[in-house]
N, C-alpha and C positions, 0 to 999 in steps of 0.2 A: 779898597779901604774896608776894614772890618766893620760890621754893623755894631750898633750899641750892644746888642745881645752878646756878640762875639767878644767885644772888648771887655764887657762885664765878666763873662765866663773866664777869660784869660786872667783877669785881675784876681778873681776869686781863687783860681788855681795857683797863681803865684803866691798869694798870701797863705793858702793852705799848705803848699809845699815848703814854704819857709818855716812854718810852725812845725811840720813833720820832720824837717831836716835840721832843726836847731841843734841837736847834739852833734851832728856831723860838721856843722859850721863852727862849732866851738873848739874843735881840735885841729891843730896843724900837723899832727903826726900821721894822720890817715890821709891817703891820697883820695881825692874826690872822684866820683864818676858822674857823668852827665848823660841823662837820657835826652837824645836830640832827635828832632824831626827836621828833615831837609826837603825842600821842594825840588822840582825837576831840574832847576838850575844849580842845585847844590847849596843854596842859601839856607842857613838854619832859621826856621820859622818858629821853632819851639825848643826850649831847653830848660832842664831843671836838674838840680843836684839830686842824686839818688844814693841811698845807702845800699850796701850789699844786702841781698835778699828782698829788695824793694819789689813790689808787685804792681802791675798796671794791666789794664784791659783795653780791648777794642770791641765795641758793640756794633752790630750791623743787622739789617733786615735781610734774611735769606731770600734770594731771588726766586726760588721755587716754592719753598714752604711758606713764604711771606710772614715769618715769625722771627723774633729776635734771637740772635746768636751772640754769645760773648766768648772771646778767646782771652785767656789770662796768661800773662808772662811774668817771669821774674828776672831780676838783674843780679848776676853773680860774677864777681871778679872781672867786670868789664864786658861780660857777654850776656845776651838776651837768651832766655830759654822759654819755649812754649810749655806751659804747665797743665792747662785745663781748658776744656771746651764745655760751655753750658748752652743748652738749647731747649726748645719746647716741643718740636716735632721732628720726626725723621724727614730728611729731604736729600736730594741729590748732593753728593759731596760731603754730607755730614756723616760722622762715624756712627756705625750701627752696632758695634761691639767693641769691648776693650781689647787692646793688644797685650802682649806680654808685659807684666809689671804694672798694668793699668787697672783702674777700678771704675766701674760704672755704677752710678747711683741715681735714684729717682726720688725726688721729694719736692713738695710744694709745686707740682706741675712742671718741674724742670728735670731734664736729663743732664747728667754731668759725667764726663769722662776726665779723670785726672791721672797724673803719673806719667805724662809724656816726657817731660824733662828733655825736650828736643832743642839742641843748640842751634841758635840763629845768630850769626855775626851781625846781620841786619835783616830787615824785611821791608817789603814795599806794600803799600796800600794805595790802590787807585781810588780816589774819592768818588763814591758812587752817586749817581743822580737819584737813585731810588733807595739805596741801601742805608742812607742816613748814618754813615760811619761816625762813630763817636769814641774819643779817647776817654777812658775811665781811670781816674786817679783817686785811690782811697785816701780819705782824710780820717780824722780821729773817730768820727761816728757816722760817716756818710761816704759817698763817692762823688767827687766832682766830675761832671760830664762836659767835655768840650767837643762840640761838633767839629769834625775835620774840615767842614766847609769854612770854618773860621781861619784855617791855615792854607787852604788851596781850593781852587774852583773845582766843581764837579768834573770828573774825567781826568784830572791831573793826578800824577803820582806823588806820594810822600814816602820817604825812606826813614825808617826808625832804626836808630843805632845807639850804641853807648860809646862815649869817648872819655878819656881821662884828661883831655885838654879843655880848659874853660873856653867857652865861646867868646869871641872878640866883641867888645861893647860898641 
């Protein structure tokens, strides 16, 4: 059972996503897409309507550098794309130079590489015991942060995907 903090974070997220998605809910001519997170059993543990070009992120603490890393994704035509990585320090497995068509910037103590646009039909995150994986959902003037431990126990996998089928109630 989720803690009070998890329940409150999920409620805030739902309200924020409804306000963000209000134009999409108002029209029946456009087919909706749903960002969905499934647990190891395939049960949907999180779902929200997303517009085309919606962006969301995953933040975690890098195991070697012990500093925060954010990976940002977009949803386009029912597909997830990795768009950008933001981090504070170089570390094992973190990019150290931009690839073709990518751009690296440094500002406010953050390194950022953008321009990946790497297609991912789905991707898995194994909820870390130390990494503090967090789902980041932009709101009007802030970012809602939902700890992934609200959706699965540490060590358990979560699968992120986009579906055009509404989740069953």
